[in-house]
ZAMAR-530352 format. One record per residue (C-alpha): residue number from 1; x negated, y negated, z negated. Coordinates in pm, 1 decimal. Layout:
   k        x        y        z
 NUM        X        Y        Z
...
***
This chain:
   k        x        y        z
   1    -26.4      0.7    -14.6
   2   -242.1   -307.6    152.4
   3   -178.6   -614.0     65.5
   4   -171.1   -815.3    401.3
   5   -250.3  -1170.9    441.8
   6     86.7  -1367.0    567.1
   7    204.3  -1770.3    562.3
   8    333.0  -1764.2    267.0
   9    132.6  -1426.9     99.3
  10    385.0  -1529.6   -227.9
  11    721.2  -1424.0    -77.7
  12    561.7  -1145.2     88.3
  13    297.1  -1014.1    -54.2
  14    304.3   -696.8     90.9
  15    311.1   -794.8    461.8
  16    624.9   -680.7    529.8
  17    727.2   -657.1    932.1
  18   1042.1   -790.9    999.6
  19   1169.9   -483.0   1202.1
  20   1064.0   -213.1    958.2
  21   1319.4    -13.0    904.1
  22   1378.3    116.1    568.6
  23   1510.3    452.0    426.3
  24   1625.8    429.9     27.7
  25   1715.5    731.2   -169.4
  26   1890.3    674.7   -536.6
  27   1992.1    936.9   -769.0
  28   2393.9    929.4   -815.8
  29   2443.6    950.6  -1154.7
  30   2546.5    743.7  -1474.3
  31   2387.0    391.2  -1393.0
  32   2568.3    403.7  -1040.0
  33   2367.4    231.6   -725.1
  34   2527.2   -121.1   -728.7
  35   2205.6   -271.4   -811.7
  36   2004.4   -103.9   -612.8
  37   2269.9   -226.1   -315.0
  38   2239.3   -580.8   -400.6
  39   1922.1   -613.7   -379.5
  40   1910.9   -476.1    -89.8
  41   2132.3   -758.3     52.6
  42   1865.8   -968.7    -34.3
  43   1610.1   -813.7    105.3
  44   1821.1   -865.0    426.0
  45   1856.2  -1195.9    369.8
  46   1451.6  -1226.4    372.7
  47   1380.6   -971.7    640.3
  48   1710.7  -1002.0    870.9
  49   1548.2   -766.0   1130.9
  50   1515.1   -459.9    901.2
  51   1763.1   -183.1    903.0
  52   1791.1    -47.1    565.6
  53   1929.0    364.3    542.7
  54   2099.7    419.4    142.5
  55   2181.9    759.6     63.5
  56   2287.1    809.0   -315.3
  57   2235.2   1180.4   -368.4
  58   2302.8   1400.6   -718.1
  59   2022.8   1600.6   -637.9
  60   1710.5   1415.9   -540.1
  61   1534.8   1770.8   -549.2
  62   1724.1   1926.8   -272.9
  63   1760.6   1636.4    -62.7
  64   1392.9   1496.3    -59.5
  65   1198.1   1824.5   -176.5
  66   1228.3   1966.8    140.1
  67   1151.2   1605.3    373.0
  68    824.5   1569.8    148.8
  69    651.6   1903.1    221.3
  70    779.6   1810.4    603.6
  71    548.8   1439.9    567.1
  72    914.2   1312.1    662.1
  73   1030.5   1156.3    322.1
  74   1202.1    840.8    258.8
  75   1024.2    511.9    158.8
  76   1173.5    460.4   -178.1
  77   1300.7    716.5   -420.6
  78   1482.7    734.8   -746.7
  79   1354.4   1022.5   -861.0
  80   1635.9   1048.5  -1164.1
  81   1854.6   1355.2  -1318.7
  82   1887.1   1702.6  -1355.2
  83   1690.7   1785.0   -978.0
  84   1435.2   1541.6  -1015.9
  85   1099.0   1665.1   -862.5
  86    838.4   1661.5  -1089.7
  87    629.7   1340.8  -1070.8
  88    372.7   1444.0  -1243.2
  89    265.6   1717.7   -989.1
  90    374.1   1487.7   -703.2
  91     86.1   1275.5   -853.7
  92   -142.9   1560.6   -935.4
  93   -121.3   1667.5   -569.9
  94   -206.5   1315.1   -400.1
  95    171.8   1289.3   -268.5
  96    271.8    951.7   -436.9
  97    164.7    586.8   -375.1
  98    -28.7    379.6   -597.6
  99    155.7    133.6   -786.5
 100    -39.6   -117.5   -915.3
 101    -36.9   -350.3   -612.1
 102    322.8   -368.8   -736.5
 103    247.9   -491.8  -1061.5
 104    -22.5   -676.4   -955.2
 105    185.8   -891.9   -666.2
 106    346.0  -1193.2   -836.3
 107    697.2  -1180.0   -970.4
 108    965.3  -1331.5   -747.3
 109   1070.0  -1554.8  -1010.2
 110    784.0  -1724.2  -1115.7
 111    490.6  -1683.0   -820.8
 112    212.4  -1772.7  -1142.7
 113    327.0  -1449.3  -1305.1
 114    227.5  -1128.1  -1228.4
 115    522.0   -885.3  -1172.1
 116    336.3   -662.7  -1432.3
 117    326.0   -927.9  -1690.9
 118    757.3   -997.2  -1652.3
 119    777.0   -629.8  -1762.5
 120    862.2   -451.5  -2162.9
 121    558.0   -268.4  -2267.2
 122    538.8     76.3  -2184.8
 123    607.5     56.0  -1780.7
 124    241.6     51.6  -1649.0
 125    209.7    390.3  -1880.9
 126    464.4    611.6  -1837.4
 127    412.9    577.4  -1521.4
 128     49.4    714.6  -1544.9
 129    -75.6   1113.5  -1528.5
 130   -436.1   1091.9  -1642.1
 131   -605.7    827.7  -1464.1
 132   -540.9    431.6  -1412.8
 133   -334.2    481.0  -1110.8
 134     39.9    365.0  -1188.1
 135    271.3    693.4   -976.2
 136    612.4    564.1  -1075.2
 137    778.0    256.6  -1165.0
 138   1071.8    350.1  -1434.3
 139   1327.9     60.5  -1408.8
 140   1591.1    138.5  -1681.6
 141   1516.1    107.4  -2031.0
 142   1697.6    365.4  -2193.2
 143   1762.3    422.1  -2635.2
 144   1921.2    754.5  -2728.4
 145   2116.5    794.4  -3063.0
 146   2380.5    975.5  -3186.4
 147   2710.0    796.2  -3031.7
 148   3100.9    757.1  -3179.2
 149   3385.6    518.4  -3234.8
 150   3356.5    271.7  -3513.5
 151   3718.6    230.7  -3494.4
 152   3745.2    617.9  -3556.1
 153   3510.7    596.9  -3855.6
 154   3684.8    275.4  -3958.0
 155   4082.7    477.9  -3955.7
 156   3965.6    739.2  -4165.0
 157   3711.1    543.4  -4408.2
 158   3426.8    704.1  -4286.6
 159   3046.5    643.8  -4295.3
 160   2768.8    680.0  -4044.6
 161   2595.2    924.8  -4247.0
 162   2221.4    911.3  -4317.2
 163   2078.7   1235.0  -4445.6
 164   2182.0   1589.1  -4345.0
 165   2384.1   1641.6  -4684.1
 166   2608.2   1321.9  -4575.3
 167   2659.2   1458.1  -4229.6
 168   2781.9   1818.8  -4310.4
 169   2998.3   1658.0  -4576.3
 170   3152.4   1389.6  -4301.1
 171   3179.3   1677.3  -4094.5
 172   3398.8   1868.5  -4312.6
 173   3585.2   1569.2  -4378.8
 174   3667.2   1542.6  -3999.7
 175   3766.3   1920.8  -3959.0
 176   3984.4   1914.0  -4187.2
 177   4136.5   1616.1  -4019.8
 178   4152.7   1828.4  -3713.6
 179   3886.1   1695.3  -3536.5
 180   3541.5   1861.1  -3472.7
 181   3177.6   1682.3  -3584.1
 182   2978.2   1751.7  -3258.7
 183   2956.8   1764.6  -2881.3
 184   2745.9   1812.4  -2661.9
 185   2713.6   1894.4  -2259.8
 186   2578.0   2279.5  -2327.8
 187   2565.5   2338.7  -1944.2
 188   2246.5   2040.4  -1963.8
 189   2119.7   2133.4  -2322.8
 190   1827.7   1896.8  -2278.5
 191   2090.8   1600.6  -2405.8
 192   2006.9   1780.5  -2778.6
 193   1648.6   1703.6  -2696.3
 194   1670.6   1342.6  -2752.2
 195   1826.1   1337.0  -3122.1
 196   1612.3   1648.7  -3211.9
 197   1271.7   1499.9  -3150.1
 198   1292.6   1202.7  -3392.2
 199   1478.7   1412.6  -3647.0
 200   1139.6   1643.1  -3625.9
 201    949.4   1277.6  -3648.9
 202   1211.7   1201.7  -3935.5
 203   1106.7   1491.7  -4134.3
 204    731.9   1547.9  -4038.0
 205    577.1   1235.4  -3863.2
 206    471.6   1109.7  -3519.5
 207    197.4   1342.9  -3532.8
 208    399.9   1666.4  -3455.8
 209    571.2   1554.6  -3190.3
 210    204.2   1450.4  -3054.0
 211     76.1   1816.8  -3156.1
 212    395.8   1893.9  -2891.6
 213    285.7   1699.9  -2636.7
 214    -45.1   1799.3  -2635.7
 215     21.0   2170.2  -2632.5
 216   -193.5   2223.0  -2973.4
 217   -187.5   2606.1  -3063.1
 218    126.0   2653.5  -3337.7
 219    250.5   2296.9  -3272.0
 220    632.3   2434.5  -3272.4
 221    557.9   2638.3  -3600.0
 222    522.9   2321.2  -3756.8
 223    767.7   2307.4  -4066.1
 224    958.5   2051.6  -3985.6
 225   1048.3   2185.8  -3619.1
 226   1199.3   2495.4  -3805.7
 227   1390.5   2253.5  -4032.3
 228   1543.4   2033.2  -3776.3
 229   1630.4   2317.5  -3555.1
 230   1797.2   2520.0  -3880.4
 231   2034.0   2146.2  -3893.3
 232   2138.0   2141.7  -3623.0
 233   2222.6   2531.7  -3585.0
 234   2392.9   2510.9  -3936.6
 235   2660.0   2235.0  -3722.1
 236   2763.0   2567.2  -3498.6
 237   2703.0   2815.0  -3763.7
 238   2987.1   2644.0  -3958.4
 239   3227.3   2549.8  -3693.6
 240   3141.6   2184.4  -3726.5
 241   3096.2   2191.4  -3300.4
 242   3391.7   2136.1  -3068.7
 243   3486.9   2458.7  -2901.2
 244   3358.8   2556.4  -2604.0
 245   3091.8   2268.4  -2557.8
 246   2804.2   2531.5  -2485.5
 247   2999.7   2546.3  -2147.0
 248   3070.3   2160.4  -2075.6
 249   2866.0   1958.1  -1855.7
 250   2787.5   1582.5  -1965.5
 251   3108.0   1427.9  -1795.3
 252   3368.3   1685.4  -1957.5
 253   3204.2   1643.0  -2315.9
 254   3229.1   1267.9  -2272.0
 255   3568.9   1314.3  -2241.8
 256   3684.8   1532.0  -2498.8
 257   3468.5   1248.1  -2694.1
 258   3615.5    931.8  -2593.3
 259   3918.3   1147.3  -2648.1
 260   3878.3   1196.4  -3007.1
 261   3828.5   1520.6  -3013.1
 262   3465.6   1502.7  -3136.5
 263   3317.5   1260.0  -3403.1
 264   2948.8   1279.4  -3214.2
 265   2800.2   1283.5  -2896.9
 266   2360.3   1270.4  -2882.6
 267   2359.1   1040.4  -2551.7
 268   2186.8    769.4  -2414.6
 269   2299.5    461.6  -2292.3
 270   2428.9    481.5  -2007.1
 271   2714.3    631.7  -2176.4
 272   2904.5    366.1  -2194.2
 273   2935.4    300.4  -1779.6
 274   2995.9    697.2  -1720.2
 275   3285.6    695.7  -1963.0
 276   3470.8    402.9  -1839.1
 277   3776.5    522.4  -1744.5
 278   3853.7    758.4  -2087.9
 279   3739.5    515.8  -2324.0
 280   3999.5    423.1  -2498.5
 281   4078.3    -29.6  -2601.5
 282   3975.0    -61.1  -2905.2
 283   3677.7    224.5  -2899.7
 284   3412.5    -15.6  -3047.8
 285   3117.5    249.0  -2872.8
 286   2883.0    285.9  -3136.9
 287   2535.6    431.0  -3144.6
 288   2304.3    474.9  -3470.9
 289   1929.0    663.7  -3481.3
 290   1973.8   1044.8  -3552.5
 291   2058.1   1110.4  -3910.7
 292   1755.4   1206.8  -4189.2
 293   1694.2   1569.9  -4340.6
 294   1681.6   1418.9  -4664.6
 295   1482.6   1166.5  -4933.1
 296   1226.5   1387.4  -4845.7
 297   1144.0   1272.8  -4495.5
 298    802.8   1155.3  -4411.5
 299    954.6    827.1  -4193.8
 300   1225.8    583.2  -4264.6
 301   1576.2    658.0  -4129.1
 302   1571.4    395.8  -3830.9
 303   1357.2    639.8  -3600.8
 304   1471.7    668.0  -3279.6
 305   1359.0    755.4  -2927.6
 306   1392.5    485.0  -2664.0
 307   1178.5    490.4  -2338.5
 308   1170.5    346.8  -1974.5
 309   1287.6    597.2  -1730.4
 310   1488.0    655.6  -1403.9
 311   1126.2    649.0  -1155.9
 312   1107.9    477.0   -873.6
 313    827.9    624.1   -673.6
 314    691.8    536.8   -312.7
 315    592.8    850.7   -139.2
 316    276.2    875.2     42.3
 317    390.3    981.5    359.8
 318    662.7    717.8    363.4
 319    640.7    550.2    671.3
 320    777.0    170.5    563.4
 321    567.3    148.6    177.9
 322    530.7   -238.6    200.3
 323    904.8   -225.9    213.7
 324    950.9      0.8    -32.7
 325    707.1   -218.4   -259.5
 326    874.0   -532.2   -146.5
 327   1255.8   -386.7   -225.5
 328   1102.6   -261.8   -601.2
 329    965.2   -645.7   -628.0
 330   1314.7   -772.8   -553.1
 331   1470.4   -533.3   -788.9
 332   1220.0   -625.5  -1089.0
 333   1333.8   -993.1  -1083.6
 334   1537.6  -1136.4  -1355.4
 335   1871.6  -1147.8  -1121.6
 336   1845.9   -806.3  -1021.1
 337   1783.3   -687.2  -1420.8
 338   2062.2   -858.6  -1555.3
 339   2283.8   -718.6  -1292.1
 340   2180.4   -373.0  -1322.2
 341   2165.2   -432.4  -1695.8
 342   2520.5   -599.9  -1662.9
 343   2663.0   -287.9  -1446.5
 344   2531.8     15.3  -1600.1
 345   2520.6   -100.6  -1953.7
 346   2132.9    -12.6  -1991.3
 347   1933.3   -219.2  -2096.9
 348   1611.9   -310.8  -1850.2
 349   1289.2   -299.7  -1844.2
 350   1245.1   -699.0  -1751.1
 351   1189.8   -869.8  -2054.6
 352   1469.7  -1147.5  -2125.9
 353   1657.9  -1031.7  -1838.7
 354   1967.5   -985.8  -2130.2
 355   1886.4  -1342.0  -2295.9
 356   2243.2  -1515.9  -2393.9
 357   2427.8  -1259.6  -2234.8
 358   2793.7  -1101.5  -2364.1
 359   2716.4   -733.2  -2427.6
 360   2995.0   -473.8  -2433.6
 361   2964.4   -259.7  -2730.6
 362   2788.1     -1.1  -2658.4
 363   2474.3   -202.2  -2556.4
 364   2495.9   -451.8  -2792.1
 365   2520.7   -170.1  -3081.8
 366   2174.8     45.2  -2885.5
 367   2005.9   -342.0  -2858.7
 368   2099.7   -412.5  -3205.8
 369   1953.2    -33.1  -3328.5
 370   1615.1   -141.4  -3142.3
 371   1567.4   -451.7  -3283.1
 372   1603.6   -255.9  -3621.0
 373   1393.8     45.9  -3552.9
 374   1123.3   -203.3  -3494.4
 375    787.3     10.7  -3441.3
 376    972.0    305.9  -3541.7
 377   1054.8    379.4  -3165.4
 378    895.4    730.4  -3041.0
 379    843.6    902.3  -2638.6
 380    792.7   1171.6  -2648.2
 381    627.4   1318.9  -2337.1
 382    843.9   1532.8  -2201.1
 383    784.5   1445.5  -1846.8
 384    407.4   1625.5  -1869.2
 385    550.9   1981.1  -1805.4
 386    902.1   1927.4  -1671.8
 387    979.3   2297.9  -1618.0
 388    878.0   2354.8  -1963.5
 389   1078.9   2079.5  -2133.5
 390   1384.3   2038.9  -1909.2
 391   1447.3   2412.8  -1826.6
 392   1288.6   2648.5  -2107.0
 393   1329.1   2435.5  -2415.0
 394   1613.1   2259.9  -2340.1
 395   1729.3   2665.0  -2212.3
 396   1631.3   2796.5  -2600.3
 397   1784.5   2490.9  -2800.9
 398   2122.6   2547.5  -2577.1
 399   2105.4   2945.8  -2710.1
 400   2027.5   2839.0  -3029.7
 401   2313.3   2571.2  -3044.1
 402   2565.4   2851.3  -2868.2
 403   2453.7   3113.7  -3161.6
 404   2306.8   3368.0  -2941.4
 405   1942.0   3332.3  -3116.0
 406   1859.6   3192.2  -3433.6
 407   1628.6   2895.9  -3501.8
 408   1346.9   3126.1  -3611.9
 409   1408.9   3292.9  -3275.0
 410   1433.8   2949.7  -3102.2
 411   1116.6   2797.1  -3248.2
 412    886.0   3159.7  -3139.3
 413    989.5   3168.6  -2762.1
 414    985.2   2806.6  -2751.3
 415    602.1   2823.6  -2915.7
 416    536.6   3161.7  -2671.5
 417    634.8   2932.9  -2367.1
 418    426.6   2629.2  -2435.4
 419     93.0   2884.4  -2487.4
 420    179.3   3020.2  -2110.1
 421    181.5   2655.6  -1984.1
 422   -116.2   2591.7  -2148.8
 423   -331.1   2853.2  -2062.9
 424   -167.9   2839.8  -1710.3
 425   -486.9   2642.5  -1472.0
 426   -222.2   2621.8  -1213.3
 427    -77.5   2334.3  -1416.5
 428   -250.7   1989.2  -1472.4
 429   -277.2   1876.1  -1801.4
 430   -229.0   1575.9  -2011.6
 431   -286.4   1434.6  -2359.5
 432   -262.3   1134.9  -2571.7
 433   -561.3    968.7  -2641.7
***
């Protein structure tokens, strides 16, 4: 992605040619693609001769994967969703474009500041895989937690539980009121990881998750892991999980939750947008950090998992990488970032994008949760070994929550899978510094 001289390099830092076509493929998921379409309109205004092909698909791997193999890749890809491609492997194989020139280019809002200087901390780091190169630009800033209706809790005089004993007691009260304590998308059990991992960190400290990320021997055998697994399994064993949750996809689980069939739902900030059609008036969607275990926890209640996501990549074989970089630059302007955040009920990677905005209940709650968390924000690198994390570990957690295996068996088999990954010479390894 070379920068070419133009009459005004600030307006066109990548030397985009007006006549070059641009192909964009985005994930058709909870965040939608309106923000990309709007940025494409601004791109057309700047480059009237450009023809843009825009496609939204539910499975990036199925659509884009074969085209990468055939050197017929789209120019810009939103590599996100259950069927996303393994970014670390693509970077290792030399199939992506280094995005550092994008981060060094002038912002479309302020040419005195680079694009990178307008972004929140961690965006560049998340796109690195063992070197200085930045292979992915993660556009959204997602906070994960336990979601609930504040209206429902208030109606019953309930408070959000801060310890596990309080959680179990509240779930018992909810059961007597005909409401399940939890539901989750069992078809996509990795949703559970977003609250289980900060729960583990609260119990045992962040070094537990660092050891897990680093594939260290016996990392999964840390007592904090088993304690967290046993607590979550207890929800299911005591009948506090909505019947049939193990068979629900994310839409069905979220719908059951907005219908008041369950109190709590582990999810990310996009849930507010995904449930707009089923959320009743007055619901007062709210998110809180995962409940802690007890007074012996290593870290405070406020620990949450929040990270940049929605990974945009420019394939090495893209025909128009200049145009792809320019579209990303436009998307990283304050106008696009604000439209994205308000349209998707998700936080943005652009600093100050929501300053002064009137936020919906869920997004305001997530913003407040992160402000209260301060430095207590974790971001486990489950993207380093996508197959291990998304398929094997998540699958075993799902089996545990369906009461088909015990917590101890889940830990044993996860550790075995992690050890196999660590020994596999074909898999590139990553470590925290």
